[in-house]
Residue frames as qw, qx, qy, qz and C-alpha x, y, z in Angstrom:
[[0.567, 0.122, -0.204, -0.788, 87.27, 34.26, -51.16],
 [0.564, 0.001, 0.785, -0.257, 84.99, 31.29, -50.47],
 [0.402, 0.227, -0.632, -0.622, 84.20, 29.13, -53.55],
 [0.656, 0.013, 0.577, -0.486, 81.11, 27.06, -53.30],
 [0.005, -0.130, 0.887, 0.442, 80.90, 23.90, -55.49],
 [0.585, -0.008, -0.202, -0.785, 77.12, 23.76, -55.24],
 [0.917, -0.113, 0.124, -0.362, 75.59, 20.30, -55.42],
 [0.711, 0.442, -0.539, 0.098, 78.85, 18.74, -56.50],
 [0.023, -0.463, 0.716, -0.522, 80.06, 18.58, -52.81],
 [0.680, -0.127, 0.477, -0.541, 77.10, 16.29, -51.92],
 [0.878, 0.294, -0.258, -0.277, 77.38, 13.82, -54.81],
 [0.362, 0.468, -0.770, 0.239, 80.56, 12.38, -53.12],
 [0.335, -0.209, 0.711, -0.583, 78.53, 11.36, -50.13],
 [0.806, 0.187, 0.139, -0.544, 76.03, 9.50, -52.20],
 [0.573, -0.120, 0.790, 0.183, 76.32, 5.87, -53.32],
 [0.056, 0.209, -0.633, -0.743, 76.25, 5.25, -57.00],
 [0.034, -0.387, -0.917, -0.087, 73.09, 3.26, -56.69],
 [0.024, -0.698, -0.446, 0.560, 71.42, 6.34, -55.04],
 [0.049, 0.491, -0.302, -0.816, 72.55, 8.60, -57.85],
 [0.032, -0.051, -0.862, -0.503, 71.25, 6.18, -60.42],
 [0.054, -0.550, -0.827, 0.105, 67.95, 5.88, -58.77],
 [0.033, 0.673, 0.228, -0.702, 67.58, 9.69, -58.58],
 [0.026, 0.335, -0.534, -0.776, 68.37, 10.00, -62.13],
 [0.097, -0.243, -0.900, -0.348, 65.85, 7.44, -63.23],
 [0.020, -0.652, -0.661, 0.372, 63.25, 9.01, -60.92],
 [0.007, 0.590, -0.078, -0.804, 63.88, 12.44, -62.42],
 [0.133, 0.185, -0.676, -0.700, 63.60, 11.15, -66.02],
 [0.069, -0.306, -0.946, -0.076, 60.47, 9.21, -65.13],
 [0.118, 0.541, 0.410, -0.725, 58.48, 12.36, -64.26],
 [0.366, 0.501, 0.655, 0.430, 56.06, 13.24, -66.81],
 [0.020, -0.738, -0.158, 0.656, 56.40, 17.03, -66.80],
 [0.525, 0.650, 0.415, 0.360, 55.47, 18.70, -70.03],
 [0.336, -0.147, 0.006, 0.930, 57.43, 21.82, -71.01],
 [0.234, 0.749, 0.366, -0.500, 55.32, 24.94, -71.19],
 [0.573, 0.479, 0.451, 0.488, 54.85, 25.76, -74.84],
 [0.190, -0.404, 0.032, 0.894, 56.16, 29.22, -75.94],
 [0.354, 0.737, 0.572, 0.057, 53.47, 31.19, -77.74],
 [0.335, 0.111, 0.182, 0.918, 54.12, 34.26, -79.95],
 [0.117, 0.255, 0.179, -0.943, 52.38, 37.60, -80.08],
 [0.410, 0.008, -0.549, -0.728, 50.14, 36.59, -82.94],
 [0.434, -0.264, -0.861, -0.028, 48.64, 33.68, -80.89],
 [0.178, -0.376, -0.591, 0.691, 47.85, 35.98, -78.09],
 [0.245, 0.173, -0.111, -0.948, 46.11, 38.30, -80.39],
 [0.429, -0.112, -0.763, -0.471, 43.98, 35.45, -81.51],
 [0.299, -0.288, -0.787, 0.457, 43.28, 34.67, -77.99],
 [0.047, 0.278, 0.245, -0.928, 42.20, 38.20, -77.43],
 [0.400, 0.052, -0.398, -0.824, 39.79, 38.24, -80.39],
 [0.452, -0.217, -0.859, -0.106, 38.23, 34.84, -79.33],
 [0.258, -0.295, -0.650, 0.651, 37.73, 36.27, -75.86],
 [0.193, 0.205, 0.054, -0.958, 36.03, 39.45, -76.94],
 [0.485, -0.051, -0.553, -0.676, 33.64, 37.71, -79.26],
 [0.469, -0.323, -0.821, 0.039, 32.74, 35.07, -76.63],
 [0.104, -0.317, -0.505, 0.796, 32.12, 37.79, -73.96],
 [0.279, 0.133, -0.163, -0.937, 29.96, 39.73, -76.38],
 [0.578, -0.005, -0.626, -0.524, 28.02, 36.74, -77.49],
 [0.652, -0.377, 0.490, -0.439, 28.07, 34.92, -74.00],
 [0.865, 0.258, -0.404, -0.150, 29.62, 31.87, -75.59],
 [0.828, -0.498, 0.256, 0.037, 31.34, 29.06, -73.74],
 [0.406, 0.748, -0.524, 0.019, 34.97, 28.40, -74.28],
 [0.971, -0.175, -0.084, 0.139, 37.35, 25.57, -73.81],
 [0.063, -0.896, 0.425, -0.109, 40.59, 26.69, -72.16],
 [0.929, 0.015, -0.224, 0.293, 43.78, 24.56, -72.21],
 [0.135, -0.905, 0.301, -0.268, 46.30, 25.80, -69.61],
 [0.608, 0.336, -0.599, 0.398, 49.59, 24.93, -68.11],
 [0.501, -0.699, 0.238, -0.451, 49.43, 23.97, -64.41],
 [0.625, -0.562, 0.532, -0.101, 51.97, 22.21, -62.36],
 [0.223, -0.339, 0.853, 0.329, 53.74, 20.45, -65.31],
 [0.326, 0.332, 0.874, 0.137, 50.64, 19.31, -67.06],
 [0.213, -0.139, -0.375, -0.891, 48.07, 20.67, -69.55],
 [0.181, 0.362, 0.820, -0.404, 44.68, 21.03, -67.95],
 [0.073, -0.311, -0.582, -0.748, 41.32, 21.97, -69.39],
 [0.085, 0.402, 0.593, -0.692, 38.49, 24.09, -68.32],
 [0.008, 0.501, 0.647, 0.574, 35.08, 24.84, -70.01],
 [0.162, -0.674, -0.524, 0.495, 33.26, 27.98, -69.00],
 [0.218, 0.871, 0.282, 0.338, 32.31, 31.58, -69.77],
 [0.385, 0.173, -0.207, 0.883, 34.77, 34.61, -69.39],
 [0.265, -0.808, -0.502, 0.154, 33.32, 36.64, -66.58],
 [0.109, -0.979, 0.097, 0.144, 35.99, 39.27, -66.32],
 [0.756, 0.407, -0.121, 0.499, 39.34, 40.18, -67.85],
 [0.465, -0.836, 0.038, 0.290, 41.79, 41.59, -65.17],
 [0.617, 0.706, -0.109, 0.330, 44.34, 43.47, -67.24],
 [0.189, -0.825, 0.446, -0.292, 46.35, 44.62, -64.18],
 [0.675, -0.391, 0.621, -0.074, 46.88, 41.05, -62.86],
 [0.381, 0.418, -0.702, -0.433, 46.94, 39.71, -66.42],
 [0.147, 0.094, 0.971, -0.161, 44.35, 36.93, -65.62],
 [0.423, -0.218, -0.552, -0.685, 40.85, 35.75, -66.61],
 [0.377, -0.034, 0.738, -0.559, 38.10, 34.94, -64.33],
 [0.388, 0.027, -0.752, -0.532, 36.18, 32.09, -65.83],
 [0.663, -0.073, 0.418, -0.617, 32.75, 30.71, -64.55],
 [0.037, 0.117, -0.968, -0.218, 32.42, 27.04, -65.18],
 [0.395, -0.255, -0.688, -0.552, 29.22, 25.19, -65.50],
 [0.511, -0.559, -0.638, 0.140, 28.40, 24.85, -61.93],
 [0.088, -0.928, -0.073, -0.356, 29.18, 28.61, -61.31],
 [0.708, -0.567, 0.043, 0.418, 32.54, 28.22, -59.71],
 [0.241, 0.949, -0.203, -0.033, 35.02, 31.05, -60.50],
 [0.859, -0.093, 0.138, 0.484, 38.49, 29.99, -61.78],
 [0.018, -0.921, 0.230, 0.312, 41.44, 32.38, -62.18],
 [0.864, 0.274, 0.218, 0.361, 43.61, 31.70, -65.26],
 [0.279, -0.682, 0.246, 0.629, 46.76, 33.48, -65.79],
 [0.630, 0.722, -0.040, -0.285, 47.06, 34.61, -69.31],
 [0.149, 0.677, -0.706, -0.143, 50.60, 33.42, -69.62],
 [0.446, -0.120, 0.875, -0.148, 49.52, 29.90, -68.58],
 [0.741, 0.445, 0.292, -0.409, 46.96, 29.59, -71.37],
 [0.426, -0.194, 0.756, 0.458, 48.05, 27.21, -74.13],
 [0.021, -0.191, -0.749, -0.634, 44.90, 27.19, -76.25],
 [0.364, 0.351, 0.493, -0.708, 41.27, 28.60, -76.41],
 [0.050, -0.123, -0.815, -0.564, 38.51, 27.24, -78.57],
 [0.560, -0.130, 0.017, -0.818, 34.74, 27.54, -78.82],
 [0.260, 0.079, 0.951, -0.145, 32.65, 24.79, -77.55],
 [0.334, -0.037, -0.513, -0.790, 29.60, 23.84, -79.72]]
């Protein structure tokens, strides 16, 4: 049976200075962890989206994208329950596709 040691086998070939630089680089990256939301929060999102679609109100979405929290302001155009995503039209009529699991916060704009 072959036992693979994974990345351990490559660390012996690296100089200690390189290992130190790689660890510093990895710790210096500003990746935020994706917040874990509970079922109650998703129910609040659902209510806000339904009211906003009914009244054609603009929403501010905060969503997780590539390790950062991004923000989008627009109207919900369509809710795709099969793909679990929202189609949001921004102020210049560009359609954005937001995965529901990536959404961190939704609020009304005034």
